[in-house]
N, C-alpha and C positions, 0 to 999 in steps of 0.2 A: 854637360849639355850645353853650357854657354860657349865652351871652346869649339864644340862641333858646329854650332850656328855661325860663329865667327869665321870658321874655315869655309863653310858653304857660301856665305856672303862674299868672302874674298875671291871665290872662284867664279862668281856670277859674270864678271866682265868677259870671261872666256867664251861665253855663249854668243858673242858677236861673230865668232867663227862657226857659223851654223852648218851642221851636217845636213845636206839637202836630201830630197827624196831619192835622187839617183844614187848617192852614196849608200843609203840603206838598202836600196833594191839589189845592190851587189852582194850584200851579206844580210839577208832577211832572217836568218836563224841565229839563236843564241843558246848556248849550253853553259850552265853554271854549276860549280861544285863548291860548297861552302860549309861554314861552321858557325853555330850560334851559342850564346852563353847559356849555362844551366843555372842562372841566378834563382829562378823560382824553385827549381828542384832542390837546390842546396838550402833554401830557407825552410822548405816543408819537411824534407827528409834529412835528418842529421843525427849524430850519436846522441842517444837519450837513455842513460842509465836510470833505472827506476828503483827508488829507495824503499818502496812499500811492498815490492814483490821481488822474487829471485830471478826475474827475467829482464833482459835488456837487449837493445839492438845497438849495433856499433859498426864501425869501419865502413862507412858509406863511400862509394865510389861512383863517379858520374862520367858518362861519355860526352855530355853536352849534346847539342843538336847537330847532326851531320845530315846535309841535305843536297839534293841534286834537282835541277830545274831546267826545263826546255821551254823556249818561247819563240813564237813566230812574230815578226814585225811587219805587218802589211803597210804601215805608213810611218811617218816620223814621230808620231805622238802616242801611238797605241800598240800594245802587243798582248798576246794571249798564249797560254800554254798550260803546263802542269808541273807539279812539284811533289817529291817524296822526301819526307823528313823522318829521321830515325834517332831515337835516344834510348839509353838503357841506364838503369841504376842498380847497383849491387850493394848488399849489406849482409851482416852476419847476426843471427839470433843466438843468444846464449841463455841457458837456464839450468837450474839445479834439479836433477832427477830424484826419484824416490830413494835411490841408493846414496844420495849425498854427493854425487859426481856431476861436474859441469858437462853439459852437452852443447854442441855447436851445430848450427844448420845454415848453410849458405842460401841466400834468398836473392831474388832479382825481379824486376819488371821491365818490359819493353813497350815503348809507344812507337807505332808506325803511322804516320799521317800521309794520306794520299789526297791531293787537292788540285782541281783546276784553278789557275791563277790568271789575273789580268794586271796590266801595268800601264800607267799613264805618264808619259815623259813631258814635263812642262818647260824644261830648258835643255837644250842640246847643243853640242859643238863638236869639233874634231876630237877633243880630248875629254870633255866633261859632259855628263848627262845628270840631270836631277829629275827624280821621278817619285811617284807613290803608287801603291797598288794593294791588292787584296787577293785572298784565296779562301775557298770554303770546300770542305769535303768530309772524309771519313777518317776517324782515328781508330786504330786497332790496338787494344791493350792486352798483353799476356805476360806470362811469367810463372813464378812459383806461388804467387799469392792469388787468392780468390776475392772477388768483389763482394759487395754487401748482399748480393743475391746468390752467392755461392758459385759464380761462374768463373772458370779458369781463363776464358777469353771473353773480352767485352768490347762493344762497339759504341762509339759516341760521335756526334758531329764535332768538327773542328773548324775554326776560323783563324786565318792569319791576316793581320793588318800590317802593311808596310806604310807607315806614316810619312817617312822621308828616306830616300835612297840616293846615294852618290855613286856614280860609275865613272871611273877614270881609265882611259886607255884609247889609243888610236889604232885603227885597223882591226886586225883579228882578235887581239888579246886585250883584256881589260880586267880590272879589279873593282869590287864594290864594297861599300859599307852601308848597312841598313839599320834603321831605327823603327821599332814597331812592337809587336807582341802576338803570341799565339794563345788561343782560348779553346778549351774543350771540357765540357761537363754534360752529364745526364741530368743531375739534380744536386741538391746539397750533400748527398751521401756519396756522390761519385764525381769528384772534381779532378780531372787529369792535368789540365794546364790552366793557369790563370795569370796572364801576363808573362808567359814563358818566351824564351828566345827574344829578349828585348833588343839586344845588339847582335848583329851577325855580319860576317865578312865572307866574300866568295871570290873565286877566280873563274873567269869565263872566256869563251871563244865564240866569235861571230863567223859565220860562213854562209 
């Protein structure tokens, strides 16, 4: 965290080369494709052999957060659009059946988040933009597992907070690094994300 802040402050002098309204009017659209960390998921879902029963879960695998976003930039400091975020987790259940043989069952769940998003750029230049933003929408959860109400597919509100973002690139192409978190829950029995996708990076095109 300290290193990230030092890098951001070191880049602040570049904002003297301001991207003006005319520059942005030439390329008012942005499309990003990115990846976010599965830190929350790896902390919650992990191999857990149980010593008091003959059932255990194991071999967890994670996609991380894969997302795509479109934004329209009507002026130099504000933009709006939408984002789709996808993640999946796989694991295997193992148990001893009545015949004394081990059985295995592959399991998984998928989270798809669809959100309108907004972004505020507070420093901008030819090469560097600093921004913050947020999104709020709907999470769709599905897979082999049922929720606490016995539903195969569940829905929940989702919020994405982008506390600090860094965009680097001149002209059409740019890259970004974001710090924030995604949150989605119905209640204490159905928590889908809690500070998920803290760090993310993306590649983008302006046109």
